[in-house]
C-alpha positions in Angstrom: -2.1 -8.6 -6.9 -3.8 -10.7 -4.2 -6.3 -12.1 -6.7 -3.7 -12.8 -9.4 -1.4 -14.6 -6.9 -4.4 -16.6 -5.5 -4.8 -18.0 -9.0 -1.2 -19.3 -8.9 -1.7 -20.8 -5.5 -4.9 -22.6 -6.6 -3.3 -24.0 -9.7 -0.4 -25.3 -7.7 -2.8 -27.8 -6.1 -5.9 -27.9 -8.3 -5.1 -27.9 -12.1 -8.7 -28.1 -13.3 -11.2 -26.5 -10.9 -13.0 -23.5 -12.4 -11.9 -20.0 -11.3 -13.8 -16.8 -11.7 -12.3 -13.3 -10.9 -14.8 -10.5 -10.6 -13.3 -7.0 -10.4 -14.7 -3.5 -10.4 -11.5 -2.4 -12.2 -11.4 -1.6 -15.9 -8.2 -3.6 -16.3 -7.0 -7.1 -15.5 -4.8 -7.3 -12.4 -1.9 -4.9 -12.6 1.0 -3.6 -10.4 0.2 -0.6 -8.3 3.7 0.5 -7.1 4.7 1.9 -10.5 1.7 4.2 -10.4 3.4 6.4 -7.9 7.0 5.5 -8.6 8.6 4.1 -11.8 6.0 5.3 -14.4 6.8 8.9 -13.5 10.6 8.5 -13.7 10.8 6.6 -17.0 11.7 3.3 -15.3 8.6 1.5 -16.6 5.8 2.0 -19.1 2.1 1.1 -19.0 2.8 -2.0 -21.1 4.8 -3.4 -18.3 2.5 -3.1 -15.3 0.1 -6.0 -16.1 0.8 -8.9 -13.7 -0.1 -11.4 -16.4 -1.0 -11.2 -20.0 -4.4 -12.4 -21.3 -2.8 -15.7 -22.3 -2.0 -16.5 -18.7 -5.7 -16.6 -17.7 -6.8 -18.5 -20.8 -4.2 -21.1 -20.3 -5.3 -21.7 -16.7 -9.0 -21.8 -17.4 -9.6 -18.5 -15.5 -12.6 -16.3 -16.4 -12.0 -12.6 -15.6 -15.1 -10.3 -15.4 -14.2 -6.6 -15.2 -16.3 -3.5 -14.4 -18.5 -5.5 -12.0 -18.5 -5.0 -8.2 -19.8 -7.6 -5.8 -22.3 -5.9 -3.6 -23.9 -8.7 -1.6 -22.6 -11.9 -0.1 -24.7 -14.7 1.3 -22.3 -17.2 2.8 -25.0 -19.7 3.9 -26.1 -20.1 0.3 -22.6 -19.8 -1.2 -23.8 -16.9 -3.5 -22.8 -13.4 -4.3 -24.4 -10.7 -6.4 -22.8 -7.9 -8.4 -24.0 -4.4 -9.1 -25.7 -5.4 -12.3 -27.9 -7.9 -10.4 -25.9 -11.0 -11.7 -25.8 -13.9 -9.2 -22.7 -16.1 -8.9 -22.5 -19.4 -7.0 -19.2 -20.6 -5.4 -17.7 -23.5 -3.6 -14.9 -21.4 -2.1 -14.7 -17.7 -2.1 -11.7 -15.3 -1.6 -12.3 -11.7 -0.6 -9.5 -9.7 -2.1 -11.3 -6.4 -2.0 -8.2 -4.4 -1.0 -8.6 -0.9 0.3 -9.9 2.5 -0.7 -8.5 6.0 -0.2 -9.4 7.6 3.1 -11.4 10.8 2.4 -10.3 14.3 3.5 -11.9 15.6 6.7 -12.4 19.1 5.3 -15.3 21.4 4.1 -16.1 21.1 0.4 -13.5 18.3 0.0 -15.5 16.9 -2.9 -15.2 19.9 -5.2 -13.8 19.5 -8.7 -10.1 19.5 -8.8 -9.6 17.5 -5.6 -8.2 14.1 -6.5 -7.4 10.9 -4.6 -4.9 8.4 -5.9 -5.2 4.6 -5.9 -5.9 3.0 -9.2 -4.6 3.0 -12.8 -7.4 5.3 -13.7 -6.2 7.8 -11.1 -2.7 7.7 -12.6 -4.0 8.3 -16.1 -6.2 11.2 -15.0 -3.3 12.8 -13.0 -0.8 12.3 -15.8 -3.2 14.0 -18.3 -4.1 16.9 -15.9 -0.4 17.7 -15.3 0.0 18.6 -18.9 -2.0 21.7 -18.4 -1.3 22.8 -14.7 1.6 24.6 -13.2 1.0 24.1 -9.5 -0.2 21.1 -7.4 -1.0 20.9 -3.7 -0.2 17.4 -2.3 -1.8 16.5 1.1 -0.7 13.7 3.4 2.3 12.4 5.2 2.5 8.7 4.2 4.0 6.7 1.4 1.6 7.7 -1.4 1.8 11.4 -0.7 5.6 11.6 -0.4 6.1 9.5 -3.5 3.6 11.6 -5.5 5.1 14.9 -4.4 8.4 13.7 -5.8 6.8 12.3 -9.0 4.8 15.5 -9.7 7.8 17.7 -9.1 9.8 15.6 -11.4 7.1 16.0 -14.1 7.8 19.8 -14.0 4.9 21.2 -11.9 5.4 23.3 -8.9 4.5 21.5 -5.7 3.4 22.5 -2.3 3.5 19.5 0.1 1.4 19.8 3.3 1.8 17.0 5.9 0.2 16.8 9.3 3.2 16.2 11.5 6.7 17.7 11.9 8.0 15.6 9.0 6.6 13.1 6.5 6.6 9.4 7.3 6.5 10.2 11.0 5.1 6.7 11.8 8.2 5.1 10.1 11.2 7.4 10.4 13.0 8.6 13.5 13.0 12.3 13.9 16.5 13.1 12.7 16.0 11.2 9.5 12.5 12.5 9.0 13.7 16.1 9.3 16.5 15.3 6.8 13.9 14.0 4.3 11.8 17.2 4.7 14.8 19.4 4.1 15.8 17.2 1.1 12.4 17.8 -0.4 12.9 21.6 0.0 16.2 21.3 -1.7 14.5 19.6 -4.7 12.3 22.6 -5.1 9.2 21.5 -3.2 7.5 24.0 -0.8 6.7 22.2 2.4 4.2 23.0 5.2 4.5 20.9 8.3 2.1 20.3 11.2 -0.9 21.3 9.1 -3.8 19.9 7.0 -6.6 21.2 4.8 -9.6 22.6 6.6 -11.7 23.8 3.7 -11.7 24.2 -0.1 -13.3 26.8 -2.4 -13.3 27.1 -6.2 -12.6 30.5 -7.5 -12.3 31.4 -11.2 -10.8 28.0 -12.1 -8.5 27.9 -9.2 -8.8 26.1 -5.8 -8.4 28.1 -2.6 -7.4 26.1 0.4 -7.6 27.2 4.0 -5.6 25.0 6.4 -6.3 24.2 10.0 -3.4 26.5 11.0 -5.0 29.4 9.1 -2.7 29.3 6.1 -4.1 30.1 2.6 -3.0 28.2 -0.5 -4.1 28.8 -4.1 -3.6 26.0 -6.5 -4.8 24.4 -9.8 -5.0 20.8 -8.5 -5.1 19.0 -5.2 -3.9 15.5 -4.8 -4.7 13.8 -1.5 -2.9 10.8 -0.1 -4.1 10.6 3.5 -4.1 6.8 3.9 -6.5 4.0 3.0 -9.2 2.0 4.7 -9.8 -1.7 4.2 -12.9 -2.4 2.0 -14.7 -4.5 4.5 -18.3 -3.5 3.8 -19.2 -6.7 2.0 -17.8 -8.8 4.8 -19.5 -6.8 7.5 -22.9 -7.0 5.9 -22.5 -10.8 5.5 -21.7 -11.2 9.2 -18.0 -12.0 9.0 -15.8 -11.0 11.9 -14.2 -7.6 11.2 -11.6 -5.8 13.3 -8.8 -3.8 11.6 -9.8 -5.6 8.4 -11.5 -9.0 7.8 -10.4 -11.3 10.6 -8.6 -14.4 9.3 -6.5 -17.2 10.8 -3.0 -18.3 9.7 -4.6 -20.2 6.7 -6.4 -17.0 5.5 -9.8 -18.5 6.6 -12.4 -16.1 7.8 -14.9 -16.8 10.5 -17.3 -18.1 7.8 -16.7 -21.6 6.4 -15.9 -21.5 2.7 -14.7 -17.9 2.7 -11.1 -16.7 2.8 -9.7 -13.2 2.8 -6.2 -11.9 1.9 -4.1 -8.9 1.1 -4.9 -5.3 2.2 -8.3 -6.2 3.5 -7.3 -9.0 5.9 -6.2 -8.8 9.5 -4.1 -11.8 10.0 -1.8 -13.5 12.5 1.7 -12.2 11.8 3.5 -15.4 13.0 7.0 -14.1 12.8 6.2 -11.2 15.1 3.6 -13.0 17.2 0.9 -10.4 16.7 -2.2 -9.7 14.7 -2.0 -6.9 12.1 -3.0 -5.7 8.6 -0.4 -4.9 5.9 -1.1 -2.8 2.8 2.1 -3.5 0.9 2.8 -5.3 -2.4 4.9 -8.2 -1.2 2.4 -9.1 1.4 -0.5 -9.0 -1.1 1.5 -11.4 -3.4 2.4 -13.9 -0.8 -0.8 -13.8 1.2 -2.8 -14.2 -1.9 -0.8 -17.2 -3.1 -1.1 -18.8 0.3 -4.9 -18.2 0.5 -5.3 -19.7 -3.0 -3.2 -22.7 -2.1 -5.3 -23.3 1.1 -8.5 -22.9 -0.8 -7.3 -25.8 -2.9 -6.4 -27.9 0.1 -2.8 -27.1 0.8 -3.4 -26.5 4.6 -0.2 -24.3 4.7 0.2 -21.6 7.4 1.1 -18.1 6.1 4.5 -17.4 7.8 6.0 -14.9 5.3 7.8 -11.8 6.5 6.7 -9.2 4.0 9.1 -6.6 2.6 8.3 -3.2 1.2 10.1 -0.4 -0.4 9.9 3.3 -1.4 11.7 5.6 -3.8 11.6 9.4 -3.9 14.1 11.3 -6.2 17.5 9.7 -5.5 16.6 8.2 -2.1 15.5 4.6 -1.9 15.0 2.0 0.7 13.7 -1.5 1.5 12.3 -2.7 4.8 11.2 -5.9 6.5 9.1 -6.4 9.6 7.7 -3.8 12.0 9.2 -0.4 11.2 7.2 1.6 13.7 9.0 4.8 14.9 7.4 4.3 18.3 9.8 1.4 18.9 13.4 1.8 19.9 15.2 2.8 16.7 19.0 2.4 16.4 20.3 4.0 13.2 23.8 3.0 12.1 25.3 4.8 9.2 28.1 4.5 6.7 27.3 8.0 5.7 24.7 9.9 7.8 21.3 10.0 6.1 22.8 8.7 2.9 23.5 5.0 3.5 22.8 2.9 6.5 20.5 0.6 8.4 17.8 1.3 10.9 16.9 -1.4 13.5 13.5 -1.2 15.2 13.7 -3.0 18.5 11.8 -4.0 21.6 14.0 -4.8 24.6 17.0 -5.1 22.2 15.2 -7.7 20.1 15.0 -6.6 16.5 11.5 -6.6 15.1 12.1 -4.6 11.9 15.0 -3.5 9.6 15.0 -0.5 7.2 17.8 -0.6 4.7 18.4 3.0 3.6 20.2 2.9 0.2 21.5 -0.5 1.2 20.6 -3.3 -1.2 20.4 -7.1 -1.5 20.0 -7.5 2.3 16.3 -8.3 2.6 16.7 -12.0 3.1 19.5 -11.4 5.7 17.1 -9.0 7.5 14.3 -11.6 7.5 16.6 -14.1 9.2 17.8 -11.6 11.7 14.2 -10.8 12.7 13.2 -14.5 12.8 16.2 -15.3 15.2 14.7 -13.1 17.9 18.1 -12.7 19.6 19.0 -9.5 21.5 21.9 -7.5 20.0 24.1 -4.6 20.9 24.8 -1.4 19.0 28.3 -2.6 18.4 27.0 -5.8 16.8 24.6 -3.8 14.7 27.3 -1.5 13.5 29.5 -4.5 12.6 26.6 -5.9 10.5 26.6 -2.7 8.4 30.3 -2.6 8.1 30.4 -6.3 7.1 
């Protein structure tokens, strides 16, 4: 998404300059969210996940090179090399290398049958494997794992869902809502195991035997791990760019190296609306940060001040959120119907920094303006916003 949006940003300010996209993927830029959401529930098909058709790139004079990974960057010479030994020269470079799945910290975690989930290829492999398996073990407590647990159960397989804390999404949800979600998953036929994680794997007669850190034993046909991602910063680090929690950039998406920008999952950027530096892994940020980076590469000189939104769906539950939804903040939940429809406000000293809209729709722009206002509010006011 970041690369595809950067093309749009460039072409808004430079209609003729040559553009080259080099990607290790097998497919032109596509949407990742449907891979763990809509594709499983029949709300989308594979023909609909491409961000642009081939004609988009041709019409804009963009060359797309697939199945090539850039492995070396020499900023002083404005050159990069790919894994086939091909050299490319550039005037301006965007690092949109995204992130990669975090690997399991367990013995024999690389045995056959343990799968990570990130790309279209991962979706296709899991979809095909589910046609012949009856039981899947899902590991992790974040967005990918909770969405995949629902998707795999919906596909018909039995699911055991193991997460490392008392409830899934513990970094996002307050305890009462998190426990409700855990119970909701059990009601949908998913076996759950909390406060635990895989310690070791063993392959036995075509099955996978898993021993957990708490001493539990689980036998399954397939393991799907979603234990987070890490920014793909190797290229930037080797080239001497400043790297913290991602490639460090300013509000224009510029790195510490002249002529090199970074955007999307891989970039640690100034979050102007919240007055902090952070890194965001969600779709809306990748789209807007990529477009801003592309525009600035073409001379726009436009600060990135977007307030990204993100969303998730699992079974019949759905929500959208804006800003900082860290459960470590003060969280005020106001409900029309407890755990079914309401708003969660994430605050510091009564100033709202994030809003989670739980089965409440068409309020994202309102939530953005609320966060930008930086005005203290009371519980009574917040309840009135929901009622209104």
